[in-house]
C-alpha positions as CSV (number, residue, x, y, z in Angstrom):
1,M,-8.9,-4.0,5.5
2,M,-12.1,-2.7,4.9
3,I,-13.2,1.5,5.2
4,T,-17.0,2.0,6.4
5,T,-16.7,5.9,6.1
6,S,-15.5,7.5,3.3
7,V,-12.2,9.4,3.4
8,E,-13.7,12.8,3.4
9,E,-16.3,11.8,6.3
10,M,-12.6,10.4,8.6
11,V,-11.1,13.6,7.6
12,A,-13.6,16.2,8.9
13,K,-13.8,14.0,11.9
14,I,-10.4,14.1,13.1
15,F,-10.0,17.7,12.2
16,A,-13.8,18.6,14.2
17,T,-11.9,16.2,17.0
18,R,-8.1,17.4,16.5
19,R,-7.6,13.8,17.4
20,I,-6.3,11.1,15.2
21,T,-5.9,7.3,16.3
22,R,-3.2,4.9,15.3
23,H,-5.8,2.8,13.5
24,D,-7.2,6.3,11.3
25,Q,-3.3,6.7,11.0
26,S,-2.7,3.2,9.2
27,I,-6.2,3.2,6.7
28,L,-4.9,6.8,5.4
29,M,-1.1,5.7,5.1
30,T,-2.5,2.5,3.4
31,L,-5.0,4.2,0.9
32,L,-1.6,6.7,0.0
33,T,-0.3,3.5,-0.7
34,Q,-2.0,1.8,-3.1
35,G,-2.9,4.7,-4.7
36,R,-6.8,4.0,-4.7
37,I,-7.9,7.4,-3.7
38,S,-8.5,10.4,-6.0
39,S,-6.8,13.2,-6.0
40,Q,-8.7,15.4,-3.5
41,E,-8.8,12.0,-1.3
42,E,-4.8,12.5,-1.6
43,T,-4.9,16.2,-0.6
44,L,-7.3,15.5,2.4
45,I,-5.4,13.4,3.8
46,N,-1.7,15.4,3.3
47,Q,-3.8,18.2,5.6
48,I,-3.9,15.6,8.4
49,Y,-0.4,14.8,8.4
50,E,0.6,18.4,7.7
51,A,-1.5,19.4,10.7
52,L,0.3,16.6,12.7
53,S,3.5,17.7,12.0
54,Q,2.5,21.2,13.3
55,G,1.0,20.3,16.7
56,R,-3.2,21.0,15.3
57,L,-3.8,17.6,15.7
58,R,-3.3,15.0,18.4
59,V,-2.4,11.3,18.2
60,V,-4.3,8.8,20.9
61,E,-4.9,5.4,21.3
């Protein structure tokens, strides 16, 4: 899986639009499970999933 933007850029876009695509979710989950990210990036990704569970983000196709 090729990632052309940084985790920080992806998270910023997701929070700016308040939307996350299934593709974005897939990339973030892959990064988390492979452990190829820094603790700061992991914190950012966890903020995404926290916002999702609180209904502050919408999943779009």
